[in-house]
N, C-alpha and C positions, 0 to 999 in steps of 0.2 A: 563801286563802280568799274573798277579796273582790277584786272590779274596782271600782277606786275613781271617784268621780265625773269625767266628760270624759276618762276613761283614753285612749280612741282615738277621741275626738272629731275630726271634720273629716280623718280618715285617707280621702282620696277615692280612693286606688287600692286600698284593702282589699277583697279578694273574699270570702274566707270566713277563718272563724276557729273554731278547736277549743277549746271551754271545757272545762277539766277537771271530773273529777266532784267535785273537793273545794272547789269554790267554791260559796259558799251566798248571795251576794247580789253583783248588779250595780248599780253606782251610777248616781246621776242623769246623764243624758247620756252615759254609756259609751261609748256607738257612735254618739253623734249626727252628722247628716252624713256617715256613710258610704256614699257613696251607689253606691257599685260592689258593695258586700255584697249577695250573692245567697243565701246560705244562712247559718243560724246553728243550732246546736245548743246547746239550753239543757240543761242535766244535771238529772237527778232531784233533786240535794242544793240546787238553788236555792231558796230561800225569798223572797225579795223582788227585784223587777226596779223600778227607780227612776224615776222622772218623767223624761221625755224620751230615757230610755234608747236606744231606737232611731228616734228622731224622724228624719224626712225622709231614712230608709234606704230611698229609693226604688227600689232593684233588689232588695229582699228580695221572693220571691216566696209563701214560706210560713212559718208559725211555729207551734211544739208548744210549749204551756205545760206544763211537767209538774205533775203533782197535787201536788207538795211546795211548790210556788209559793202563797203566802196572798194576796199584793195584786198587783195590776198598776197602776204609778204613774199620776199624771196625764201624759196627752200621750206615754205610753211609745211607741206605733206611729203617732202622728201624721204625718199625709202621706207613708205608707209607701204610695205608690200602686198598687204591683205586687201588694201580697197579695191573692192569689185565696182562700188557704187557711189557716184559723186553729183550732187546737184549744186550747180553755181548760181547763186541768186541774181535777177536782173539788175540789182544795183551795181555789181562790181564793174569797175572801169578798168582797170589792170590786173594782171595775173604775173606775179614776179618771177625773176629768173629763179630756174629749177624748182618752181613750186609744188610739181606731182612728179617730178624726176624718180625714175625707177618704182612708180607705181604700176608694178608688171602684172596685176589682175584687173587692173581698171578696162571695162571694155568698151566703154562709150563715153563721149562729152560734148555737152553743149555750151558752147561759149557765148554768152548772152550778148545783146545788140549794143548794150552800152560799154562793154569791153572796147578800149581804144588799142591795146596793145599785148601780144602774148610775148612773154620775157624770153629769154636767152634759155634754152634747156628746159622750158616749161615742162613738157610732157616726154622728155627724152627717156627712153627704154622703157615706155609703157607699150609692151610688146604684147599685150592681149588687147589692145585698142583696135576694134573694127570699124567703129564709125565716129566722125569728127563733124561736128556743125560748126562753123566759124560764123560768129554774128556780123550784122551788117554794117557795125560800126568800127570793126576792126581794120587800121590802117596799116600795121606793121606785124608781121610775122619773125620773131627773134631768131637770132643764129640757132642751131640745131634744136628749135622747138619741139620738132617730132622727130628725131633723129632715131633709128632703130624701133619706129614703131611698124615692126615688118610683116603683120598680118593686116595691115590698113589698106582696103583696095582703091578706095577712091576718096578724094576729098575737094570739097567745093570751096572754092576761093571767092568771096565776095568781092564786088566791085568796088567796095570801100578801100580794098589793099592797095597800098603805092608801093610797099617793099618786102621783098620776101628774102629774109636772111641768109647767109653760109650754111651750107648743111641744113637747112630747115627741115628737109624731107630726106636726107639721106639715110640709106641703108633700109628704106621701105621698100624691101623687096617684091612686095606683092601688089604695089601700086600698079594699077593699069590704066588709069586715066586723069589726066588733069587740065582743067580749062584755067589759063592765066588771063585774068580781065585786062581790058585796056588800059586802065589807070595805073597798072603795074609798073613803075619807073625803074625799079633796080631788082634783080634776080640775082642773088649772092652766088660765090664760088661754091662748086659742090652742092647745090640747094636741092637738086635731085640725084 
């Protein structure tokens, strides 16, 4: 039912893995540094993906996070530089700090409505990101959440957002328009 912390960490020759449908949790660092891993199937029974679970899986090209998952841990996909496609399931309520940092081939992201917070540096240096949809349930955009997303041209901030963290969109040098809704109480230092 669970894949433990660091279970397959540093298995540098691992190219694929089939996770059975009975698994409900993937532990911290479970597949960390599996640099040859190109494909991962996360079954619909999984409810939590731990921090660092796929950190530095630099061969991973796409990921589908099922609706059953409620949380994406800190640095879960950190430095997964080949991911170009990511689907985040509708059950996710939080995206951890640096969850997708340096996923610099990721071109678009849809943050579902159930997500309440986008963590610190969650999409930091996703330098190919052209489109971001922020779900209607998000209340806070963390510090440096989208820093260095430098080909992002526009962002829709929903009415639910009350705070935009420091440097949240810093170095987004192609951002041409932003509408900050009435409910926003604070915009952090160097946010834009």
